[in-house]
N, C-alpha and C positions, 0 to 999 in steps of 0.2 A: 476819330475812328475807334478809340478805345472802348467807348460805350457800345458801339455796334458789335465789336468782337466779344465783349463780355456777354451781351445778349445772346449771341450765337452759342457761346460756350454753355451758358445756363440752360439753353433750350435744345441741346443736341439730341437728347433722347426723344423729345417730342417731335422734332423734325424728322427723325428716323421712323417713329411710329406712324406719323401721318403719311410718309412716303409708302410704307408697307400697306396702308389701307388702300392707296391708289393702285398699287401693284397687284392687289388681290382681285381687282376688277378686270376681266379679260376683254379689253377694248380692242378687239381684232377687227379692223375696218374692212379687211378683204373678204370677210365671211359674213353674209347677212344674218346668219344664226346668232351673231353676237350684237345685233343692232341695239337692243336694250342696254347692254353693258357699255357700249360705246357712248350712248347718250347719258347714262348714269355717270360715267367718268367725266364727261363735260360738265355736268351739274356739280360734281365734287370739286373740280378745278375752279369753277366759278365761286363756290362756297369758300374755298381756301383764299382766293383773291380778296373776297369781301372781308374775311376775318383778318387778313394781313393789313387791310386799310385802304384797298383800292376803291375808287369811286366809279359810278356808271358801269358796274359790272353787268354784262349781258350775254346771254346765249344767242348769238346772231344766227338765224336760220339760213341755210343754203339749200341747194338742190340735193345735197348729200347730208353729211353730218355737220352739226353746228360749230361755229367758231366762237371761242370764248374771248370776250373783249373786256378790258378794264383799264382804268387810268388813274393817275394821281398828278394833277397839275398844281404845282406849288407856286409857280410864278411864270406867266406866259413869256417873260423876257429871258428866262433861263433855257438852256439846251434841253431837248427832249430825246429820250432814248426809247425806241420801239423794240420791245422784247418779243421775239418769235420763238415758238416751240410747238411740239405736237403731243397730243395725249393718246393717239392711237398707236397700236403696236403690231408687230409682225405675227402671223400665225405661229403657234408653238410647235407644229409638226417638225419632225417625228417625235411624238410624245415619249416613246419608249427609250429614247436616248437621253432623256433628262435624268439626272441623279436624284432630283427632288421635283415635286409637281411645279410646273411653270408659273402658276398663279398662286402659289403659297410661298412667299418669300422667306428665305432662310439666310443666315450668315455663316459662311465657311471660310476658313483660312486657306490660302493658296500660296504657292511659291512666290508669285508676283505680288500678291496681296497678303502679306503676313499679318496685317492687322484685321483682316477679314474683308470679305466681299459679299454683297447682296446678290443672291442667285434668284432671279425671277425674270420672266419675259417683260421687257420694257424698263428694266432697272437702269440700263445705260442709254438705251435708244427708245424713247427720249424722255420717259417720265422722270427718271432720276435727275437728268440734266435740266429739264424744263423746270422741275420743282425747286432746284437750287435758286432760281431767279425769284420765285415766289417767296421763299424763305429769306433770301438776302434783302428783298424789298421790305418784308415785314420787319427785319432787324433795323433797317435804316429808318423806316417810318416810325416805329414805336419808340425809338430812342431820340427822335427829333433830329435825325442826322441825314435826311434825304437831301442831296445837294442839287438835284435836277428833276425835271419832269419825267415820268415814266408811263409808258403805255404798253399793254400786253395784248398780244394776238396769238392765241393758242388754238391750233386747228386739230381736226380729227381725221384727216385724210392724207397725211403725208406719205404713209406707207402704200397708198394706192394712187399716187400721182398728183395730189393736190389740185384736182380738176376744178374745184369750186373756189379756190383761193384767189385766182386771177379776177373773176367777176366781182368778188367781194372787195378786192383792193380798188378796182376801177370805180365801184359804186360808193366807196367810202374814203376817197382820197383826202377829203378835208379832215375827217376824223383821224386818219392815220398819219397826218403831218408830223414829221419828226426830223431829227438831224442825222440819225444813224439807226441801223437795225442791229441788234445784238442777239447772236444765236449761239447756243451751246448744244450742238448736235454732231460734234467732231471729236477728234482724239488729240492727245499729246503723245510725244515720242515715248516717254517713260515718266514714272513718278519723280525721278530725280533729274529729268531733262524736259522741262516744259517747252511747248511749241504752240504756234498759232498758224492755222491753215490760211494761206494767202491765195489759194486757188482750189477749185473743185472740178472734177470731170462732169461732163453732161451724160445723158442717157437716152438710148433708144431701146425700147423693150417690146418684143413681138412674140406672138405665139404662132406656130406653124402646124398645119394639119396636112398629112399625106394620106391620100385615099387610093387603095388598089381595087380589089374585087368588091362587089356589092354586098358581101357578107363574109363573116369569118369562114375559113375553109379548113378541111382536114389536110394537115400538112403532109400526110403520106399520099393521099390521092392527088393533091394539086401541087405539092412541093416540087420545084424544079420546072414547073410549067407556067407559073404565074409570078409576077413581081411581088416580092414581100415588102410591104410599106415600111416595116421596121428596118429591114436591111437597107432599103433605099434611103431612108431618113438618116441612118447612121453614116452611110457613105457621103451623103450631101453635107452633113455637119462636119465630118472629117476633112472634106475638101475645102473648107472655109479658111484653113491655114496651110501655108506651104512648109517646106522643110526648115525654114528659118523662123517659123512662127509668125510670119507676116500674114495679114488678112488678105484674102484673094479676091474680094469684091472689087470689080473695076471702079475706079474713081474714089475708093474709100479714103485714100490718103491725100487727095488733091488739095484740101484746104487745111491740112494739119499744120499747126504752128510748130516750126522747128526751132528749138532753143540753140543758141550758139554755145561754143565750148566753155566760155566763161560762165554762162548761166547754168549749164549742166554741172560744172565744177562746184558752183555755189550750192546747188541742190544736193550734191553728194557729200557736202560737209556735215549733213545731219548724221548723227551716230547710227550705225547699222552693223549688227553682228550677225553674219549669215549662219553661224553655228547655233546661236540662240534662236534665230528665226526658224530654222529647220527643226530644231529640237522641240520647240513649242507646238509645231504643227505635226510632228512625228512623220516627217518626210525625209527622203535621202538627199534631195538636191532641189535647188530653185529651178525655175522654168520660165521661159518667156522669149520675147522678141530678141533676135540676135543683134548684138551691138549696143545693148543698153543694160544698165545696172538694174537691180531690183527696185531701188528707189525711183528710177526713171520709168520703169515698166508700170509701176503702180501709181505714178503721179502725173507724168507728162505725156504718156503714150496711150493711144486708143486701144481698146480690146474688144474681143468678141467671145462670149462664153455661153455654153448651153447650161441653163439653170435647172432644167428638168426634162425628162424624156420618158414617155410611156406608150403603151399599146399592147394588144394581145392579152395573154393570160398571165397574171402576176399573183395568183392566189396560192394556197398550199398545194403541194403535190404537183402532178404533171397533167398538162392538157396539150395535146399535140395539135396546135392550131396555127394556121397561117392567117394573120389578122387582116381585117378589112381596112383598119386605120392605124396610124401612128402619129404621135403628137410630140412637140417639144416647145419649151419656153426658152427664148434666147435674148440675152442682153448685150448691148454694145455700149461701152463707156467711151465718151468722146472728149476731145481736148479743144482748147480755144481755136475758133474759126470754123469748126465743124458744126453743122446744123442738124438737129435731131430729125427734123422732117426730111431733109435731103438724104441723110444716112438711111432712114427707114425706107425711103423710096428706092435707093440703090440696092439695099438688101432684098427688098421684095422682087425687084426686076431680076437680080442675079439668082436668087433662090428658085424662082420659077423657071429660069432658063436652064438650070442644071438638073431638073427633074428627069429621071430616066423614063423610057417608054413604059407604059403600063400603070402609071400612077398620075393622079392629079394633085396639085399643090395649092393650098390657100394660106396666105400670110395675113394675120390679123394684128395690127398695131395695138398695143395696150396703152402705154404712156411714154412720155419723153421729157427731156429737160435740157437746157443749154449749159455748156461749160462756162466757168466764170473765173476771173482773176481779180483779186481785190488789192488795192494799193497798200504798201507797207510804210508809206510816208504820211498817211493821213493822221489827223488829230485823234481819231477814234482808234486806229491801230496802235499809235504810240501810247494812248491811255491804257489799252489792253496789255501791251507789253510791259508798261511800268507797273500795272496792277499785279501781273503774274510774277514779275521780278520781286515785288514787295513780299508776296506770300511764299514763293518758292525759293527765294534767295538767289535766283539765276535768271538772266535775261532769256526769254523764250526765243526759240529758233523759228524763223518763217519756213513753212513747209507747203508742199502741194498735196492736198488730200485726194485719194483715189476714188472716194465715193461721190455720190451725186446728191445735191440739195437743189432741185430745180427752181425753188422759189427765190433763191438768191438772185438769179438773173431776172426773175419776175419783178422783184422789189425794185431793182434798178430801172427796169423798163417802165413799170406802171407808176411807181412812187418817186422815182428819181433819187433813190436812197442806196448808198453803199452799205455793205454789211461787214460786221466784224465776227469772225468765226472763232470764238473763244470757248473751245470745248475742253472737257476734262477727262474723257474716257480714255481707254487704251485699245489699240487694235486687237489685242488678245482677249478682249472682254466678251468674245463670242456673240457679237451682234448678229442678228438674223439666224442664229444657230441655236441648237439645244444648249442648255446651261449658260445662257446669257447671264452676265454678272457685272457688278459695278462696285469698285472698291470703296470702303468706308472712307479711306483717306481722300479719294477723289471727290466723293460727294461733299464732304465737309470742306475740303480745300476750295471747291467751287463756291460754296456759300460764303467762305471767308474772302475770296478774291473779288467777287462781283461788286461789293460795295466800293472797293478801291477803284474799279473801272469807272463807276459813276462819279466818284470824287475827282479823279484825274481828268475825266472828260469834261466835267463841269468847270474845272479850273482852266 
């Protein structure tokens, strides 16, 4: 491994420059206006895979954006690692909250990242983390140190639900045969406290539309005589939680996995400083379901949150309007045994049932994904733990991630493969927010660690 690490050290600046080139392309999959940029990013990822030494590199067309595939089979008798990542990114809005342009990467020092962090959309989620695998593979291959077979599957629709990944996996089961899926799209607890996610929450994401009168009305002439869709929607959303912050949808908790006291105690062994947490977010106090700690609320308990709400007049100045329509986007994070389809159905039925007189309600499902728990006693997990211990100098702590990566359950269902969630970001890296960033320490630490995973997994 000495040759591999020397190669990484010698090429650190190039690895950073190449990542910057990727980050400059606005590969926003949610907005059709960026279609050409998304496709260009796929082409660039394929080019990097070829240059790194991968064979059979291909842009596999789907009904949406292409999936980049590449492989290096050194010996069919050796283990095979399937690396998954995504090259699409979240929209950068609201642009005016960025301290530098979202697609012009810059390095700035922060309190958490004193060595500097890369500020750009996609720096951590997931271009930076995906690219670590490409560079680690390059280091192994070009030094003659690749210990196992490697396959890459890098998609461009993760941020919009990965709708075309399932059909691709079903149609390419032979090509995607492997022993494990390796993913870096998660976080560690801190730079001095490594961790590996052993579970992820699922997701049900919907958009709701509340319609009142057949047109916008003068709020003086009609106010007080007609149901206001914004007022109605606000009350409906507020009613989705009770005074203990439990979700009020009938049947919502029926299938929820309840951890026993020992399991909850083990989860809460992970370091958590409430003062640091609240200071980082500039809030006065934590908030959530009564009877659970913050680590439990964000890892093993389901949630319901309004992600966006709009309607009426939101321009400059005043316009006294009683709107015809109001809208909201709502996400529900799910835990083991909950089904995204079932929860979406329960939400729809309940939301329609609580609509007040004078409005009509439409619920439109967007996308969903299933919760997953990965084993911590598998050869792959042990290899990941040993790899992180080698480079961090500490054994990583198993944690439950609050986010959702729906394809983890998909890989298990369609390919029969378990995944290892070996991420290197931090929760404070502003994923999905303005000023997303990724520490230089984390980027390079990932490139250094990944070859050790392949080494220990092959052994």
